[in-house]
N, C-alpha and C positions, 0 to 999 in steps of 0.2 A: 299817279306819282307814288302814292302810298304803297300800292301793290308792287311796283318795281323796286322801291326801296326795301321792302320786306324780302323780296326775292334775293337781292344782293346780300342781305344780312344772313339769310339761311345758307347761301352758298359759301360765305366766308366762314361760318361756324363749321360747316361740313369739311372744308379744307383744313381747318385747324385740328379737327379730330383725327383726320387721316395722317396729318404731319406728326402730331404727337404720338399716335400709335406706331407709326413707322420708326420714329426715333426710339420709342420705348423698346420695340422689337429688336432694333439694331443694337441697342445697349445691352439687352439680355443676351443676344447672340455673341456679342463681343465679350461679355463677362463669362459666358459658358466656354468660349474659346480660350480664355485665360485660365479657366479653372482646370481644364483637362487637356493634356497633350499625350501623344503616343510615342513610345521609344522602344528600341530593341534592347533586351537585357544583356545581350552579348556585345552590342556595339552602341553604347549610350550616346555617341555623337549623332546618331540618326534620330531626329525628332520630327514628328509629323502632327498636324492638327486633326487628323482623322485616322481611323483604323486602316491597317494594311499589313504588308509584309516587309521585312528588312531587305533592302537591295543588295546587301553584302552576303548574309547567310540564309536568307529566306524564311527566318523565324517570324511568327506573328508578332506585330507590335502590341505592347501592353500599355494600358492607361497609367499615367503617372499623375497623381493628384498634387497640385501645387500647395495645398494647405491641408492641415489635419493629419498629416502622415508622420509617424514616429521617426526620429533620426536613427540612422543605421538599419533601416528596414527595406527589404526588397520583396517584390511580388513576382512569382513565376507561374506560368501556365503549366498544365499537365504535360504538354509536349516538351516544354523547356526543361521540366524536371527530369523527364525521361532521357532527353538528349544530354543533359548535364550529369546523369547518373547520380541524382540526389537521393540519398537514403537517410531515413530517420529512425530513431529508437528512443524509448523513454529512459530517463536517468534513474538508476536504482542504487541502493546501498550494496556494497560488496567488499571483498577483501582485497587490499592493495599489498602486494608483495614487493619489497625492495630487493628484487632479484639481483644476484651476482652472476654474471655471465662468464663462463670459462671456456677456453678452447681446448678440446681434448682429441683423442685418437682412439679408434677401435682396435682391440687386441683379442687374440684367442683366449678363451677360458682355459687356463692351464690345468684346472681340475678335471677337464674333460679331454685330456691328451692321452692317446694310446701309443705305446712304444712297441714296434715290431722288431723283435730280436731273433737271432739265429737259434733254432732249437737244437742244433748239433754243430760240431766242428766240421768245416769243409771249405769248398771253394764256390764262389758265386759264379755260376755258369751263365745266367741271364737275369737281367732286371727288366720286368715288363713295364714298369713306370719309372722314369728317370728325372722327372721335373717336379718341382714344388708347385703347389697351387692346384694340382689336379684333384678332382673328386674321385673318391674310391668307394665302392660298394662292398658290403660284407660278402665274402666268398669269391671276390675277384682275384685272379692270379697276380701275385706281386713279384716273386723271384723264383729261380730254379737253383737248387743247391746240389753239388756233388759231394757225397759223404759216405765213406766206408762204414761208418758207425750205423747209418740208416740201413745200409745194405745188410749188415749183420742182424739188425732187428727184424728186417723182412724175412730173412732166412729162419730165424727163431720162430716167427709166427707161422710160416709154412710147415715147419717141422711139427709144431704143436697141433696144427690143423690136421695133418696126416695121422698123427698118433691118436687124436680124438676120433677121427673117422674110423680107424681100424680097431681101437681098443676101448673107446669111450663107453660102449654098452657094458663091457665087463668091468671097467674101472672108472668111476665118476671123476677121479682125480684129474684125468686128462682134459676134461671139460674146463676145470678151473685153471689148468696150465694154459689152455687156449685163450681164456678170458684175460688172464694176466698179460699174455703177449699182445693181445689186441689193445688193451688199455695203455700199454707202454708205447705202442705206435701212435695212439691218440695224444699222449703226453708229449711226444716228439713232434707234433704238428701235423700229422697226416689226418685227412678227413675220413669220415665214414665211407664215403664213396670210393676213395682210394683204397681203403682196406678191403671193401667188397670186390673191387676189381682185382686186387692182388690174390684174393681167395679164389676167384673164378678162373683167372688165367694162369696163376702159379708162376708168373713172370716177375722176377726181381729186377730192380733198376736202381743204380746208385745215384741217378739224377732224379731228384724229387721236386715237384712244383708245390710251392707253398702259397696259400691264399690269405687275403686280408681277414683278420679276426673281427673287424668292426668297420662300419662305414665312417667316412670323414673326409678331410682334406689333407693332402700331403704337405706337411710343413717343413720336413727335412728328409733328404736322401743321404744317408750316411755310409753307403757302400757303393762299390763300382764292380762291373763285370770283370771276372778274373781275380778278384781279391779273395784271399784266404781269411776266413773269419773263425773266431773261437766260439764255443758254445756260450750263448748269452750275449754275443756281440750285437750292438744296435745297428739295424739296417734302415728303418724308416721311423718317422714320427707322424702320427695322424691326429689332427685336431677336429673336434666336432663343432658345428655351427648352429645348433638349436638354441644355444645361449652364447652371448658374446660379451666381452668386457669393454667398457669405455673408461679410459684413464685420463686424468688431468692433474695439473699442478696447482696447489693452493698456497697463497701467501698467509703468514701467521694471522693477520687481521681478518681473514676470510673464514678461518676455522670455526669461529663462533656461530656461523650461520648454518652449519651442517654437522651431523653426527651419523654414526653407523645405524642403518635401518631407515633413514629418511628417504622419501621419494623425491627424485629430481626429474626435470624434464630435459630430454635429450633430443636435439635436432641434428640428424646426420646430413652431411653435405650431399645434395642431390635429391633429398626427400623433403617434401613441403611440410609434413605434419610432425609435430613433436610427439615423442612417445615417453611414457614413464619408465624410470629405471630405479632400482633399489641400491642404495649405497651399501656395499659389503665390506669395504676396507678403507681405513685411513692410516697412513703410515705413522707409526708412533714417534718418528724422529724427523728432523729437518735435514734436507740434503746439505752437505757441508759447503759446496761451492755456491749454490744459489739460494739457500735459506728458504726452500719451499718444501711442502709435503705433498705426497701423492694421494689422490682420491681415486677410488675404483668403484664403479657401479656395474650391476649386472643387467644386461639389456636382453629382453626376449627376442629371438630371431628364428622363429619356427619355419618361415619360408626360406631362410638362408639368403635374404636379400642384402643383409649387411655383411661386409667383408672386412677382414683385418686390414688395418692401414688407412681406412676411411677417416676423414676429418669430421669432427662433431662439435656442437656447441651445447654446453651444459648450463642450465639455469638453476641456481641454488635457491631454495626457499628462504625468504626473509621473515621479519616480524609481521604478523597479520593485524591490520587495523580496519574496523568497519568504517567505511566512508562512502560518500557519493563518488562513483567511479564512472569514467567515460573512456572510450577508445582513444588512444594517443592521436590517431589521425583526425579526430574531431576538434582538436585544439589548434587554433591559429596563433602563432607566436611571432613577434618582432621585437625591436628594441624598446617599444613602448609598453609591452605587456602581453597578455594572453586573452583570447576571446573564443567563444563558441557561438554557433548559430542556433537559436531557439525558434521552433515553429510556433507562431502566434495565431495562425489561422490557416485556412485552406490556401496553400501555395504562398503563404506569407511567412517571411523569416526575419528575425531581428538579431543583430549582433549584440552579445552581452559580454562585458568584461568579467573575467573570473580570476580567482586566486587559486593557484595550483598547490597541491600537497605532494606526497610521495608518489613515485611512479616507477614502472618497470618498462620492459621493452615493448609492451603493447597496451597498457592501461595507465591512467593517471587519476589521482584523487583530486576532487574539487572541494575547496574549503569554503568558498563563498561565490556568489554571483548567480547561481541557479539553485533550484530546489528539487526534491524528489518528485518524480513523475513528469517533470518538464520533458518535452520532446525536443531532442537536439539532432542536428545534422551529423551523420557519421561518415558519409561519403559525399564528396563534392564540396566540402567546406571551403577549400582554397579557391574554387571557382566562384563561389558567392563573395568571398573576400575581395578577389580581383575586381569583380563587378562593382562592389561598393567603393573601392579606391578610385576606379575610373569615373564613377559618378560624382563622388564627393571631393576626390583629390586629397593628396597628402597621406600621412600615416594615421593610425588609429587615434593617437593622442591629439591630432589636429582636427579631428572630426567633431562637430558640435554634438552635444548630447552624450558623448562617450566619456564618462567620468573615470578617471584613472585612479 
């Protein structure tokens, strides 16, 4: 009897140990299940008890700790950061310019305008170029002129040439007569080639073709075929495009931000990059009707890519102040305030409320909320903010831990 009784006691103890161990293991597994769940950063409504992929977008589910995690904090994998185009950079001190943006227009540099005028009185027989906006190269034929005056000059040159050929060896004066006749033809617009051809053929012609004295773009055609013109009459105007003007109007309160010689940034419509230009002129008086003054800046245009009439935006420099600056796209704003995303660890980002200072069209000063060398999100900040709102709900002011 004693042995049987001892057997039952040993069996009961063994069963109690197994039962207690199973309960303890079940409790630990249950606690572990409560401690960690897995969710999709892009679709927070997807929650799983074990790792896997999101059934909506296919992203890997990430663990979400139910305790010990800072408010307003998100964790992303490398793949999620790449898909979300998340980019970061450290916060540094820099200059914040309160830039004034002006709308302007490109115009020809009037100091580089060439006037093509008639060298002699006569009749326009032919215009080789009849439209404005056409590019002209130096030496290119422009017009043909019928002129009795030019015919007389050609005759004088041929006579001086014949006299020099026959009597030049005996009397050097005929060489000087020939040179004077040649220079007169040059002054009247004939080229060296035309004079050599006249000398070789001896054929005079009252219809003379004149060529462009310089390269440029035709900005005005002031004559027509068949028109009689006087000596010095304007036929064409040519503008050069290696430099171009940009002009804009300023209100009186904006004049204090710029002066002659300043560098401004000009963005021409259709071109992504801003280019520097030098302010060369500020009108000394206001326009009577609009009470504005004209600003003019000189813009390099070596490739001729900028054309007169193009629209442009001019950024005037403001007062420079050294401050912590971040790109404007890094700041999230709503009715409650402003925040930036600070990287607190590998793939971990925390929302921080900040106080903004001066800003321009692409950067903003931060007065408080972050410090120098903090790493902030510069691309994808709105994506992170949307994820935070989906998970926590409400606006920034309603989220726990977000002190306004």
